[in-house]
C-alpha positions in Angstrom: 88.8 27.1 78.9 91.5 24.2 79.4 90.9 20.7 78.8 90.1 18.2 81.4 92.8 16.2 82.6 92.5 12.5 81.7 89.5 11.2 83.6 88.1 14.4 84.7 85.5 17.1 82.9 85.2 20.2 82.8 82.1 21.9 85.2 79.0 22.8 83.2 78.4 26.1 82.8 74.2 26.5 83.2 74.0 30.3 85.0 72.0 33.0 84.0 71.9 36.3 85.8 70.0 39.5 85.7 71.1 42.9 87.7 68.8 45.8 88.5 70.0 49.3 89.9 67.1 51.7 91.5 67.5 54.8 93.3 65.1 56.3 95.2 63.4 57.2 98.7 67.3 58.7 99.1 68.6 54.6 98.4 70.7 53.5 95.9 69.6 49.4 95.4 71.3 47.1 93.0 70.1 43.4 93.0 71.5 40.5 91.3 69.6 37.3 90.8 71.6 34.1 89.4 69.7 30.8 89.0 71.1 27.4 87.6 69.1 24.2 86.9 72.8 22.1 87.0 71.2 20.2 90.6 68.2 19.1 89.1 68.2 15.4 89.4 70.8 15.8 92.5 68.6 16.2 95.4 66.0 14.3 96.8 63.5 16.9 96.4 61.0 15.7 93.9 60.2 18.7 92.3 63.4 20.8 92.0 63.9 22.5 88.6 66.4 25.5 89.5 68.3 26.7 92.5 68.9 30.5 92.7 71.0 33.0 94.2 69.6 36.5 95.5 71.6 39.5 95.9 70.7 42.8 97.5 73.3 45.7 97.7 71.7 48.4 99.6 73.7 52.4 99.8 72.1 55.3 101.8 73.3 58.4 99.4 73.2 60.6 103.2 75.8 58.2 105.4 77.0 55.8 103.0 75.3 52.9 104.8 75.4 49.7 103.5 73.5 46.4 103.8 74.0 43.5 102.1 71.9 40.5 102.1 72.1 37.1 100.6 69.3 34.8 99.8 70.0 31.4 98.3 66.8 29.0 97.4 65.3 26.3 95.3 62.6 26.3 93.0 60.2 24.1 90.9 59.7 26.7 88.6 61.6 25.6 85.2 64.3 28.4 83.5 61.6 29.1 81.1 58.8 29.9 83.6 61.1 32.1 85.6 64.1 33.7 84.5 66.4 36.1 86.0 65.1 39.1 84.6 61.6 38.1 84.9 62.1 38.0 88.4 63.6 41.2 89.0 60.9 43.0 87.0 58.2 41.5 89.4 60.7 42.9 92.5 60.1 46.3 91.4 56.7 46.1 91.0 56.2 43.8 94.3 59.0 44.4 96.2 59.3 41.3 96.8 60.8 38.3 95.3 58.0 35.9 94.8 56.4 34.0 92.0 53.7 31.4 93.0 52.8 28.8 90.1 50.9 25.8 90.2 53.8 23.4 92.4 56.0 26.3 91.7 57.6 28.7 94.6 60.4 30.9 94.6 60.3 33.3 97.6 62.8 35.6 99.7 
């Protein structure tokens, strides 16, 4: 990374990413979950801990047809409570990206 110009600073790097690919039911499904806690303190939402971006890319093997979706969200779960890889494992079991804890909710 280049040094920042005088009066400016380099942006912090706080992005955690997990990828998952499955092949079942005649489809190839690729999922990517990116989380960051950089916006904590920049929002009026009192419990904001992380923001996330959830991307899916599904390809039908027979036709080659692709469907892509992106979901953005916020959660009160800390990076320790909701790591991207743990959330993708949960998706593999439940079929939904959803985590409910005492206060925190992460859902798509």
